[in-house]
C-alpha positions in Angstrom: -18.2 -50.1 -49.5 -17.3 -48.0 -46.5 -16.6 -51.1 -44.4 -14.3 -52.4 -47.2 -12.4 -49.1 -47.1 -12.0 -49.4 -43.3 -10.8 -53.0 -43.6 -8.3 -52.0 -46.3 -6.9 -49.2 -44.1 -6.7 -51.5 -41.1 -4.9 -54.1 -43.1 -2.3 -51.6 -44.5 -1.8 -50.1 -41.1 -1.2 -53.6 -39.7 1.2 -54.4 -42.4 3.3 -51.3 -41.7 3.1 -51.8 -37.9 4.1 -55.4 -38.0 7.0 -54.7 -40.4 8.3 -51.9 -38.1 8.0 -54.3 -35.1 9.8 -57.0 -37.0 12.8 -54.8 -37.7 12.7 -53.4 -34.2 12.7 -56.8 -32.5 15.5 -57.9 -34.7 17.4 -54.8 -33.6 16.8 -55.6 -29.9 17.8 -59.2 -30.4 21.2 -58.1 -31.7 21.9 -55.0 -29.6 20.1 -55.4 -26.2 21.3 -58.0 -23.7 18.7 -60.3 -22.4 16.2 -59.6 -25.1 14.2 -62.4 -26.9 16.4 -63.9 -29.6 14.0 -66.2 -31.3 10.5 -66.1 -29.7 9.5 -62.5 -30.3 11.2 -62.1 -33.8 9.6 -65.3 -35.1 6.2 -64.3 -33.8 6.2 -60.9 -35.3 7.6 -62.3 -38.6 4.6 -64.6 -38.7 2.3 -61.7 -38.2 4.1 -59.7 -40.9 3.7 -62.5 -43.4 0.1 -63.0 -42.5 -0.7 -59.3 -43.1 1.3 -59.5 -46.4 -0.9 -62.4 -47.6 -4.1 -60.8 -46.5 -3.3 -57.4 -48.0 -2.5 -59.1 -51.3 -6.0 -60.6 -51.3 -7.9 -57.6 -49.9 -6.3 -54.4 -51.4 -7.8 -53.5 -54.8 -5.0 -51.2 -56.2 -1.9 -53.3 -57.0 0.3 -50.2 -57.4 -0.8 -48.8 -54.1 -0.2 -52.2 -52.4 3.3 -52.4 -54.0 4.2 -49.0 -52.6 3.1 -50.0 -49.1 5.0 -53.3 -49.3 8.1 -51.3 -50.3 7.7 -48.9 -47.4 7.3 -51.8 -45.0 10.7 -53.2 -46.0 12.4 -49.8 -46.2 11.4 -49.2 -42.5 14.4 -51.5 -41.7 16.6 -48.5 -42.6 15.5 -46.8 -39.4 17.6 -49.3 -37.5 20.4 -49.9 -40.0 20.9 -46.9 -42.3 23.6 -48.3 -44.5 23.8 -48.2 -48.3 24.6 -51.9 -48.6 21.5 -52.7 -46.6 19.4 -50.5 -48.8 20.6 -52.4 -51.9 19.5 -55.7 -50.3 16.2 -54.2 -49.3 15.6 -53.3 -53.0 16.1 -57.0 -53.8 13.6 -58.0 -51.1 11.1 -55.5 -52.4 11.4 -56.9 -55.9 10.8 -60.5 -54.6 7.9 -59.4 -52.4 6.3 -57.5 -55.3 6.7 -60.6 -57.6 5.0 -62.7 -54.9 2.2 -60.3 -54.7 1.6 -60.3 -58.5 1.7 -64.1 -58.5 -0.9 -64.4 -55.8 -3.2 -61.8 -57.3 -2.9 -63.5 -60.7 -3.9 -66.8 -59.1 -6.9 -65.2 -57.3 -8.0 -63.2 -60.3 -8.6 -66.3 -62.5 -9.1 -69.7 -61.0 -11.3 -72.7 -61.7 -12.2 -72.7 -58.1 -11.2 -70.0 -55.6 -8.7 -71.5 -53.1 -6.9 -68.9 -51.0 -4.3 -71.3 -49.6 -3.2 -72.5 -53.0 -3.0 -69.0 -54.3 -1.0 -67.9 -51.2 1.4 -70.8 -51.7 2.1 -69.5 -55.2 3.9 -66.5 -53.7 4.9 -67.9 -50.3 8.5 -68.8 -51.2 9.1 -65.3 -52.7 7.7 -63.6 -49.6 9.8 -65.9 -47.3 13.0 -65.4 -49.3 12.4 -61.6 -49.3 12.0 -61.6 -45.5 15.1 -63.8 -45.0 17.3 -61.5 -47.2 16.0 -58.4 -45.3 16.6 -59.9 -41.9 20.1 -61.2 -42.8 21.1 -57.9 -44.3 20.0 -55.9 -41.2 21.8 -58.4 -39.0 25.0 -58.0 -41.0 24.6 -54.2 -40.9 24.3 -54.3 -37.1 27.0 -56.8 -36.3 29.5 -55.2 -38.7 29.5 -52.0 -36.7 32.7 -52.3 -34.7 31.8 -49.4 -32.4 28.6 -51.1 -31.1 28.3 -54.0 -28.7 26.2 -56.7 -30.1 24.8 -60.0 -28.8 26.4 -62.9 -30.5 25.0 -66.4 -31.0 26.2 -69.1 -28.6 27.7 -72.1 -30.4 27.2 -75.5 -28.7 29.3 -78.5 -29.7 27.7 -81.9 -29.1 29.5 -84.4 -26.9 29.8 -87.0 -29.7 31.6 -84.5 -31.9 34.0 -83.5 -29.1 34.9 -87.2 -28.4 35.2 -87.9 -32.1 37.8 -85.1 -32.5 39.6 -86.5 -29.5 39.7 -90.0 -31.1 41.1 -88.5 -34.3 43.8 -86.8 -32.3 44.6 -90.0 -30.5 45.0 -91.8 -33.8 47.4 -89.1 -35.1 49.5 -89.2 -32.0 49.6 -92.7 -30.5 50.8 -91.4 -27.1 47.2 -90.0 -26.7 45.4 -93.1 -27.8 43.6 -93.1 -24.4 41.2 -90.5 -26.0 39.4 -93.4 -27.4 38.1 -94.4 -24.0 37.6 -90.8 -22.8 33.8 -91.3 -22.7 34.2 -93.4 -19.6 37.0 -91.4 -17.9 36.7 -89.1 -14.9 38.9 -86.0 -14.7 41.3 -87.7 -12.3 41.7 -90.7 -14.5 42.3 -88.5 -17.5 45.0 -86.6 -15.6 46.8 -89.8 -14.5 46.6 -91.2 -18.1 47.9 -88.0 -19.5 50.8 -88.1 -16.9 51.7 -91.7 -17.9 51.5 -90.8 -21.6 53.8 -87.8 -21.2 56.2 -89.6 -18.9 56.2 -93.3 -20.1 59.1 -94.1 -17.8 57.4 -92.9 -14.7 57.6 -95.3 -11.7 54.2 -96.8 -11.0 55.1 -97.0 -7.3 55.7 -93.2 -7.0 54.6 -91.8 -3.6 51.0 -90.9 -3.0 51.9 -87.3 -2.3 53.4 -86.9 -5.8 50.3 -88.4 -7.3 48.1 -86.1 -5.2 50.2 -83.1 -6.4 49.8 -84.1 -10.0 46.0 -84.4 -9.6 45.7 -81.1 -7.9 47.8 -79.3 -10.5 45.9 -81.0 -13.3 42.5 -80.1 -11.8 43.5 -76.5 -11.5 44.7 -76.4 -15.2 41.5 -78.0 -16.5 39.3 -75.8 -14.3 40.9 -72.7 -15.8 40.5 -74.0 -19.3 36.9 -75.2 -18.9 35.7 -72.2 -16.9 34.4 -74.2 -13.9 35.8 -75.6 -10.7 36.5 -79.3 -11.0 36.7 -81.8 -8.1 38.1 -84.7 -10.1 35.0 -86.9 -10.3 33.4 -85.2 -13.3 33.2 -87.0 -16.7 36.1 -85.8 -18.8 33.8 -85.8 -21.9 31.7 -83.0 -20.3 34.9 -81.0 -19.5 36.0 -81.4 -23.1 32.6 -80.2 -24.2 32.8 -77.1 -22.0 36.3 -76.4 -23.2 35.5 -76.6 -26.9 32.3 -74.5 -26.5 34.1 -71.8 -24.5 37.0 -71.6 -26.9 34.8 -71.2 -29.9 32.6 -68.6 -28.3 35.6 -66.6 -27.0 37.1 -66.6 -30.5 34.0 -65.0 -32.0 33.5 -62.6 -29.1 37.1 -61.4 -29.3 37.0 -61.4 -33.1 34.0 -59.2 -33.4 35.3 -56.8 -30.8 38.6 -56.4 -32.7 37.1 -56.8 -36.3 37.6 -54.2 -38.9 35.5 -53.4 -41.9 37.3 -56.2 -43.8 36.8 -58.8 -41.2 35.1 -62.0 -42.4 33.5 -62.7 -39.0 30.3 -60.6 -39.5 29.8 -62.2 -42.9 30.3 -65.7 -41.5 27.8 -65.1 -38.7 25.3 -63.7 -41.2 25.7 -66.8 -43.4 25.0 -69.0 -40.3 21.9 -66.9 -39.6 20.8 -67.1 -43.2 21.1 -70.9 -43.3 19.4 -71.2 -39.9 16.5 -69.1 -41.1 15.8 -71.1 -44.3 13.9 -74.0 -42.6 12.4 -71.8 -39.8 11.1 -69.2 -42.3 9.7 -71.9 -44.5 7.6 -73.3 -41.7 6.5 -69.8 -40.5 5.6 -68.9 -44.1 3.5 -72.0 -44.5 1.7 -71.3 -41.2 1.2 -67.7 -42.3 -0.3 -68.8 -45.6 -2.6 -71.3 -43.8 -3.7 -68.7 -41.2 -4.4 -66.0 -43.8 -6.3 -68.5 -46.0 -8.6 -69.4 -43.1 -9.3 -65.7 -42.3 -10.0 -64.9 -45.9 -12.2 -67.9 -46.2 -14.2 -66.8 -43.2 -14.5 -63.3 -44.6 -15.8 -64.8 -47.9 -18.5 -66.7 -46.0 -19.5 -63.6 -44.0 -19.8 -61.6 -47.1 -17.0 -59.2 -46.3 -15.2 -60.5 -49.4 -17.1 -61.3 -52.6 -16.5 -63.5 -55.6 -18.0 -63.6 -59.1 -18.2 -66.2 -61.8 -16.3 -65.5 -65.0 -16.8 -67.1 -68.4 -13.4 -67.1 -70.0 -11.9 -69.2 -72.9 -9.5 -71.9 -71.7 -6.9 -74.0 -73.4 -6.0 -77.6 -72.9 -3.6 -80.0 -74.6 -5.3 -82.2 -77.2 -4.3 -85.9 -76.4 
């Protein structure tokens, strides 16, 4: 009995500690330059979910466990004390509590005790509660105009960039050479652009004039792409750097100049929310599996005990 009490205390302490570290690592990922953006937050989120599953199976008092779960989510207010964030945390607490009662109901009466199946009954609610809390804290941190934050870096694929160039070439026939931009070098692109803009240009113009055009074109493209160009680079790579830089500059400047009504923090939060959905589903599955294995080992070692119940059951008469 004493060992069971010690185990319960350790589990609850681990739940609170992992929750605090989860919100702390999220805070660092947003506000501290050079901090781990994905590795540390995902790892501690996995540990937090594992403790949540195990506490649901190990703690006897449901009301006591519900209060500790609520406290673990409310610890996020330490890093983002905003009323709107508190409202979303209440929603997360409701979902986590519902997950807890689902799991305990499954463990309380089952034809055969299977921890993994029982944990899966509440996994989606636990995961969704965690995603809401993370997204809400992220929004609370990013929307603070007076604080410098780390923003995600958007990367555009080369195929998308070239496809946009082809569309532009179809709209404006003068720039139809975009369709072959995949094979062009920077110098070839500059000469093609010069011929498109000046269709009456004499093909036999002096070499000095052509060299001047190339030098001026390289300088302009270097300033736009953010790197020094020699002329032999693939223009598709230059377009890629240009598009990526422009998009990231837009968000950086937009956040720095955003007001309380700016849509940029909300947009970035929605991107994070959609990104977390598949990742959290995998992490939640792994947490349920890991917790089930540990609980199964405790059951075999006699730390956890089970009993056989004789209860009336209903079935459909066919």
